[in-house]
N, C-alpha and C positions, 0 to 999 in steps of 0.2 A: 793805252800801252801798245807799242809795236813789238811783237814777239819775233825774234830771229829763231827762237826755238821755244816751244811751249810743252809743258809736261802733259803726258797722257794720263797720268795717275796722280793721286794725292794721298796723303796719309789717311784721310777719311775713306777713300775708295779702297784702301788696302786693309781695312778692318777684317779680322777673321773671328770666327765664332769659337772662342776659347773659354768663355765663361763657364760652361757646363763642366769641362774638364778640370778647371781650376777649383770650382766650388766642391767637386767630388774629392779632390786631393786635400783641400783644407778641412773638409768634414772628416775624412778618414784619419788625418793626423791629429785633429782635435780629439776625436773619440778614441783613437787607437794609441795615442801618445808616442813615445820614443820608438816603440817597436814598429809602428806604422811608418814613421819617418825613416827608419833604417831600411824598411822594405822598399820604399820609393827610391832611396839612395842606391840600393842594389839594382833596382830596375832601370833607372834613368842614367845614373852616373857610373854603374858597374863598380860601386865601392862597397866593400864589406869590412873595411878596417875601422879603427876608432873614429868616432865622430868628433870628440873634443881633442884638439891638438895639444900634445904634451909640451912642456917647456923644453924637454930634450930634443923634440922635433925642430923647434925653432933654433936651438943651438946648432943642430946639424945643418940646417938650411944656411945659417950664417957662415958656418965654417966652410961650406962648399962653394960659396960665391966668391968670385974674384973681387979684389979690393976696389978696383975702379968702378964696378957695378954698385958696390955698397956706397962708394963716394957719390955716385950719381943719385942714388936713392936719398941719401942724406941731404944733398943739394936741393932736390925737389921738396923734401919734407921741410927743410928750413924756410923756404920761400912760402910754402902754404901755411906753415905755422905762424910766421911773422905777419902775414896778411890777416890771418884769423885773429891774432893778438890785437892788431889795429882795429879790426871790426869790433871785438869785444870791448875795447877801451872806449869806443864811440857809443856803446849802448849803456845808458846810465839809468840808475834809479832816480826817482824824483819825488819831491814832497812840496806841497803848497798849502798855505792857509787861505781857504776860500772865503771865510768870513771869521770874525773873532770867535774863537772857540771851536772852529771846525777845520781840522787838518786832514788832508787826504794825500795819497801818493800811490806809487807803484814800485814793485820790485821785479827784477828779472831773475827768475829762478831756473836753473838748469833742470831738464827732465832727469829722472833717476837712471833710466836704462835706455840706451840706443842700440838698435839693430842695424848694422851696416852690411849691406849686400854688395859683394864684389863679383862681377860676372866672370865666367870662365869661357868655355867654348873655343872658338877659332883663334882668339887673340888672348895674350896674357895682359890682363887689365891692371897693370902695376899702379898706374896713376890713380885709378879709382880707389884703390886701397889707401893711398896717401890722403886723397881729398876728403874722404868720408870720416875716417878714424881720427885724423889730426884735428879736424874742425870740431868734432864732438868733444875731444879731450880738452881743447882750448876753451870750449863753452863751459866746461866743468862737469860734464856728465860722469856720474859715479861708475856706472857699469857700461862699457862699450863692448858689444859682442859682434864679431865679424863672422860672416859666413861666405864661403867661396866653394864652387864646385871642385871636387877632387878629380884628379886624373886617375884612370884605372890603375890600381896597384902602386901608384906613386904618391897620391895625395895632392895637396895644393902646391902650385909652382913654388920652388924655393925662393925665387925673387919676391913673389907676392907675400909669402909667409914671412920673409925677413922684413918687408915693408910694414906689414900689419903689426909685427912685434915692435919694430922701431917706433912706430907712430903711437903705440900705447894701447893696443887692443887688450882688454882684460881677459877675454876668452875668444878663441878662434875655432870655428866649426868646419870640419870637412863635409860640407853640405851645400847643395845647390838647388836651384829651381824653386817650385812652389813649396816643396817640402821644407826648404830652408826658411822661406818667408813664414810658413806656418810655425816652425819650431821657434823662430825668434819671437813671433807674436804670442805664442802660448807658453813661453818660458821653458821649453824642453831642453834637456841636457845641461842647463845652467841654473835653473831655479829662479831666473829673473825674466819676467815678461817685459818685452820691449814696450816703452812708452811711445816711441817713434821708430819708423822703418825708413831708411834712406838708402840711396844708391841706385844706379842704373841696372837694367837687366832686359831679358828678351820679353816678348809679348805676354808670356805666361807669368813671369815675375811681375810685370807691370799690372796685369789684371789681378793677380793675387793681392797686391798692395791696394788696388782700387776697391776690391771686395771687402777688405779688412778695414778700410778707412772709416773711422768712427769708433771702432773698437780700439784701434791704435791710431796714432798720428802717422802721416806720411809726408815726405818732402814735397812731392808733386806727382801729377800724372804724367808719365814720360812716354814718348814714342821714339821712332827712329831719329838718329842724329841729323841735324840740318846745318847748312851754311848758306848765307847770302853775302855776296860781295857787291858793293857799290864802287864803280871805277869810272874815272873820267879819262880824258886824253893824256893826262900826265902819268897814268898807270903803266906798268910794264906788263904786257899781255902774257908773257911766259910765267911771271909770278902769279898773276890772276888765275891762269889755267891750272897751274900746279896746286894752288890752294883749293880750287874747286874739286879737283881729283883727290886731293888729300882727305877730304871728308867723304867723298863718294865711296871710298873703299870700305867704309864702315859696314855697309850691307846693301843688298839689292834694292832696298826701299828708303835709302837716305837721300833726301832732296838736296840739290845743289843749284842755287839760283844766282844769276848775275844780273844786276841792273847797270847798264852801260850808258854813260853820257856821251859816248862817241861810237858812231856806227863802225868806224874803222877798227876800233878796239874790239868791239863785239864780234866782228867778222873774223878777226885774227884769233881770238880766244876760241871761237867755234871750230876753227881748223886745227888748233893745237890740242884740244882736249882728247880726241880719239887717239892721237899718237902717244900722249902721255899714259893713257890707260893701257894701251897695247904693250908698253914697255914694263908694266908691273909684273910681279910674280903671278902665277896662274890664278890662285884663289883670289888675290886682291884685284886682279884685272877682271875676273868674272863678276865680283861684287860691284866694282866701279862702273863697268860697262852697262849692267842692268840698271843701276841707279841713274846714270846719266841718260840712258835711253828713255826710261819711263818717268823719271822725276826731275830731270834737269830742265832749266829754263834760262833763256837769255832774253832780256827785255831792254829795249832801247827807249830812253826818255830824253827830253830836250833840256830840262832844267834840274838843278839840285833840289828845288822845292818839290817838284813832282817826284823825284827819287826818294826824298825823305818821307813823303806821304805814302808812297808805294811800300817802302820798307816797313813803316809802322803798320800798314795793313797786313803784311805777311807775319809780322812779329816773330822773326826767326830766332832760333836758339843761339847761333853764332852769327855775328854781323861784322864783317870786315869793311872798312872804308879806305880805299886806295885812291884818294882824291886830294886836290889842293885844299888848303884852309881847313885843317883837321878840327880846329876849335869851333868852326861853324857847325860842323856835323855833330860834335859833342853836345852843342846847345840845342839842336833841332831834332835829333832822333830820340824817341821815347820808348819804343817797344822792342826789346831785345833781351836775350838771356845774358850775353856778354858782348862787349863792344871792343873791337880791335882797330885802333886808329893808325893808319900809315902802313906802308908795305914792310916796315921794319919789324912788325909783329904779325903773328898769324895764329890761327886756331890751334895748331899743333903745339905752339909754345904754351898757350893757356891750358890745353889738354894735359900737358905733361909736367911743366916745371916752373912757369913764371910766377904763380902765386894765387891769383883769384881762382875760385873753385870752378871745376869743369862739369859738375853735376847741375844741369841747367834745364829750364822749361822748354818744351817742344810743342808742336802742333798749335801754335798761337797762344800758348799759355803765358807768354811773357807780356801779354796785355794786362795781366793782373797779378803776376808774381815774379819774383826773381829766382835765382838759383840757390843752391845749398850755401848756407852761411852760418856763422855762429848763432845768429838770431833764430834759426830754425830749431835749435836745441833749447831755446829759452822760452819760458812761459812768462809773459808780462802780466802779473797779477796785481790787483789793486787792494788798498787797505784804507781805512779811515778811523778817526777817533774824534770825539767832540765833548765839550763841556755840557753840563746841565743847562747852563744859561743859553747856550746855542740852540737848545731844544725849543725855546720860546718861538723862534721863527721857523726852524726846520720842521718841527713836529706839526705846527699849525698848517703849514703849506702842504706837507705830506698827507695830513688827514683830509684836507679839502680835495686834493687831487685823487686820493684813494676813493673817496665817496663819489666823485664825478665818474670814476671808472666803474663804480658799482662794487667795489671791493671793501666791504664794511669791516671785515676782520683786520685788514691792513690798517684801516683808519683807526681802529681801536688800540692798536699798538702805539699810536701817537697819543691818543686820549689818555691812556693809563699813565704815561710818563708825565704829561702836563698836570694831571690831577694829583699825582704823588709829590711832584717837585715844586709845584706852584699852587698850593691849596688856597682856595678862596678867590683866585683870579679867574676872570672870564676870558675865554678865547673863542673866536669865531671858527668853529670846526665843521660847519656845514658848507654846502656849495650851492650856488644858484645856477640853474640851467636856463 
């Protein structure tokens, strides 16, 4: 690879030691219950009001929002819901007769309770509320509990609160950070322990989910947001640069990578990015400047085959392709959280309103998993039934395999059935080694 700009840091090099702090909070909340969670809410979020949001609060939030904002939220919700509906329709139960008398199958059963975390902090994460809660409800989850950091003396942003209510959250908690993750996992304030925890968050939230994984399910191990763009000579350098900066504003450690199939395009994008960053509001510019300085890369390659291999190696969260022959790229790219084909679409559209979910794998995790989908809330569980006649073959083979493995008690569960149902018949139930 020829680097016009190479990152000086990576997500791995930016790891921080947060485990000890997270483990302490989880322990305190599990042992101290709701009182401990309230204490941490007061300490970290400066919130001493009600934890469970009342229906009247949702009504006030709705009444205070302008209609055009409510229309925009409904527009985004409709797209996310319809895409999730299509996903659910594609996930089917199945049944097959493997041999005469033996029928097996699987069912896709929703988890009972989902905990959806919606970040707070410097930005109002309206879209995350829509993405997580809507998808869980379409999957058929009975209890969807949302938690979001409250603002001091104000509570959850009215727009986020309206979105959570519109999308069908059964309970909403004025709670953020590790204490929120702990409360969702341990069933505090609601009486329903989450079977799965989903949603983005800062490094403490991500670490809390990692520590709890196994006791509860999680959507994925998440890190800072990423973008990669593959662009050839047909791409518009201004659009490419704007899209890189659009993701870099997420935070100081958000990687933004460009694979260019044109040296001229790469050089022009390199010159445009600093100007676009400088034109942002102060906080956004500060985040984007640090991200581009430390995590930004521009790589120049000669062929689209090389570019596809390089992109698959990075396995980015968001992958934009601004190149000719979009269908070729759709066929040849394999590792990404979500793919954006052509300059007419962009990560921001996917983040906010186009339909596919924006809660996506980072730090190379798209090598083995996709993003949040209806399927994340479903358990694919198997079942079987068979006739006694089918036991003639099934039981004899199971007995022999069990004895080969040294598991005599297993073998005898076959023996007893054959003896009861086929008295007087001889079966070869031993194994030769």
